[in-house]
N, C-alpha and C positions, 0 to 999 in steps of 0.2 A: 504494499500500500504506499509506504513511504517512497519507494522508487517511483511509482506511478505518479504521485504528486509531483515529484522532483522533474520528471521530464515534461510534465503538463505546465509546471511554472516555466520552465526554460523555454519551451516551445511558445508559450503565451508571450514571452517576452522578446523572441525573436520575431514572431508573426507580427506584433504590436496591433496597430489599428487595422491592419489588412483584412483580418477575419473577425467575424462575430461570434462564431461557434465552431466546434469541431469534436468530432468523435473518432476514437481510436477503434480501428475494426480489424487490424492485423498487426501482430508483432513478430518481425522476422527474428530478431534476437534482441538482447537487451538495449541495443544502441539504434535500432531502426525501426521506425513506426509508421505504418500507412494509416492516413486519416481521410474521413469524409468531412469537408469543412465548408462553411458558408462564408461568401464574401460580405463586405460591407454593403455591397450594392444588392445582396440578396441571392446571388447566383451560387451554384453549388460547385466545388471544385474538388479534386482529389489532391492532396497533400502527401509528400513523404519527407519524413523528418530524419535526419541522422544527428545522432548525438555523440559528443565526445570530439577530442582532439582530430579526428581524421574526417569529422563530419562535413566541414566545408568542402574539402576537395572531392568527396564522394558525391555530395549534392550537385556541384558544379558539373563533375564528369558525366553523371547520368542526365541531367538536364541538356547538356550539350549533346549527347549523344540522341537523345529524344528528338531534340530540335533538328538535329541532321537528318534523320529518318523521316519526320513529319515533312520537312521541306522537298525531300526527294521523292516521297510516295505519290503516285499517281492519283490523287484524290478525286479527279474528275472520273476515272474508271471505277470508283467505288473501293479504292484499297487506301487504308489510312491507318493512323494511330492517334491517340488523344493530343489535342493541340497544347503545346508547353504555353504557360503562362507567364511564370515569373520564377525567380531564384533568388534567395537570400542567404546570405551566410555571415557568420560572426564566429571569430576565433575562439571565444569563451563558450558561446552556446550552441555551436554547431552549424548546420545548414539545412535547408529545406527547399523544396521547388514545389509549383503549383501547376496542374495540368487541368484542362477542361474536363468536366465530369460527362460521362457518357452513359445515358440510359439505354437499355436494350437487353435482348435475349443473349445471355451468356452461351458458348458453344454447347457446353455439357447438357444444359436445359434444352437447346435447340434439338441436339440429336437425339436425345431422350424423347422428345415430343414427336419428331418426325421418323423414328426408328420403323414404324410399319410403313411409311411411304417412301419407297426406295428411291424415286427420282429426286425428291426433296432433299434426302440424305446425301445422295451422290452429287447433287449441284453444291451442297455445303462443303463436301469434301474437295471437290474441285476449285471452288473460290478460295478456300483455306490454303490449298496448295499453291494457287497463284499468288497469294498475299505473301507466303513464305518465300517463293521464288523471287518475289520483287525484294523482299528484305534482305535475302542473301545476296542479291546481285548489288545492292548498295554497299555492302561490306566484304566483298569477295577479296580473296586472296589467291595465291598461287596453288595449282594443283600439286599433290604429292603422292607418291606411291602408297597404296594400302599398308604394305609392310613397314613403312617409316611411321606411321601413326597408330598401328595396332600391333601389340605383340602377338603375332601369329601363335606361337607355340603355347603362350599362357592361355589365349583364348581357345586354342585347339583342345586343351586338356580339359579346360573348364566346360567346353560344348560336351565332350566325351562324358565327363561325370554327371553333367545335368540329364544327358540323354538316359543314362543307365538309371539314375535316380528316379526320373519321370516315368519311365517304362515300368520300374519296380512298383511305383506308387498307383499307377492306373491299371496294372496287369499285363499279362503277355498279349492281348488282342491289340494293344497300342504299340506294336513294333515301329520303331524308327527306321534307321538306316541299316542296310545290310552288315557293315562292320566299321569299326573305328577308321580303319586304314582308309576307307572312301572319304571320311570326313577331312583327314590330314591331307589327302591327296587334293581335294578342292580347295582347301584353304591355301596350300602351297601354289595351285595353278592360278588363283587370283590375287596372290599377295602383290604382284607386279602392277596390277591395274590402278589407274589413278582415281583418287577421290578429292573433291574440292573442299578447300579449307577456308572457312569464311568466319565472320563474327557472328556467332549463333546467338539465337534469341536466348536459349538457355533454360527456358521454362515453357515451351511451345506445346500446351496443352489445350484441349477444347475448352476449359473454362477461362482461358486467357484470350480467347476470341470472342468479339460481339458479332452476332450474326444477324443481318436484317435482309430484306429483299434487296435493298439497293447498296448495302455497304458491307465490307468486312473490316473490323477494327481490331487490330491486334494491341496488345498492351502488357505491362509487367515485364520489360525487356531491359537490359542494360547494355547489351552488345559490347560487352567488354572481355569477353572470353573467345578466343579463336579455337576452333575444333572442326572435325568433319561436318559438313553440312547435313549428313544423315541421321546425325544424332537428334536434330531437331524433328525429322521426319518420323523417326521411330517413337518419340517420346509423345507424339501427336496421334499416331494410330492406335497405339496400345489401349488407352482409355476407351476407345471405341468398342473393346470387346466387352465392357461391362454393361454397355445399354442394351436393353433388351432382355430376353429371358436367358437365364444362365442354366435353365433345365435341359434344353435342347443343345448340346455342345457338338453336336456331328458337324454341323456347318460353319463353325466358328473359324477353323482353320482356312477353309477355302475363301470365306467372306474376308479374312484378314488378308490373303494373297490379293484378292480382287481389290480391295481398297488400297493396298500398296501399289499396285499397277495404275488405278486411277489417279492416285496422288501423283505419282512420278510423271504421267502423261502430261498433267497439268502444271506440274512444277517446273518442267523443262521448257515452257513458254518463256520464261524469264531467266533461269538459271540452268547450268549443266548438271546432270545426275550421272552418278555411276551406273555400272551396269545392274541388271535385276539380282544377279548374285551377290554382288557386294552390298546392295541395298538390303538384301534377306539377312545377310551376315549382321549388319548393324542393328536389325530388327531382332534378331536372335540374342544379341549382347543385351538389348533392352529387356526382353522377355526374361532372360537370367537375372538380370538386376531387379527386376520387379518381383521375381519368385523370392528372392531373398528378402527383400522388403516385407512381403506378405507373409512369410514365415515368421519373421521377427514380430509382426504385428499379431499374429495368430497367438503368439506365446505370452503376449501382454495384454490383450483386450479380454473383457469378459464373455461369458458363455453365448449371449445372444449375438454379440457381434463377430464372435468366433465362426459361427456357421456361414455367416456372409463372406468372411475373410477366406475360408475353407472353400467355398464355392468359386471365388474370384481365382484362387490358387488352382485349382481343378482346370478351369478354363484355360489358364495361362499355360499350363503343362500340357494340355491337348495341343493348343495352337503352337506350341513350342515344337511338339514332336512332328506336327503336320509340316512346319516349315523346314524342319531339318531334312524331311523326306524331299521337299522341294529344292533344298539347297544341294543335297547330295545327289 
């Protein structure tokens, strides 16, 4: 409580008379706060506040990055991000910036609503992919061989272990690849293929996209991390598995593959994408990462939530095995 009062006092002093009220709705860590605030004119804004000695630098860096992307986005085509409004810093109090508040349906809600309507769902995937392609084209870097950005040996071992673990968990009818040697051979074959290195969004998931008939608005990015572009693609596609029924898992793998191809076809209008095999590999890496997160959550949550997490884990395992068959 004392810490909360301290940051509220500091932020109020930094904001001065610019804001008449604010509510903290997300705490990233003890020094970074996301706020819904109101200007003295009455308009709503999004504010992000960085407390501490490094706060001014962080606030200015993020504000400048968002300004760069906002100015470069083709807003007339319906692809944009929230409009940057102001940034203020103080060596003693930290730093903060304001963005225009955007109302609309977040991507996770949109995909859940339109899950039964395949054309609407596909259209949202296509437009999200085009937004990301534009975003990556603004911060593109040089391509690099896959083997230079991914430890092929470590990933290969992790894939083998996860295949064996998932087959054991789901039963013998869920056979994956014929042998581990196939997987190693495939990894060796594609290790020299190029992947595009970009300034990634870093948290490109459906809930960080606002979808409407006219616009796709992406937000909650800093663009300060350079990584393979496909990491953003994989992080967006995986949550789509959770929308809709988790009882009928037989078609989840095929749908995931179909979503990946649809996403890549639209993404490549604005940015280059690697081969389908390389793209599948990044999806497999993300699937393994999510499995580890789910297992940790299952061990920590109560019984009611545990059943939901177990269903998510089972779906992830099935899709993982399906995609390893596609990969090998």
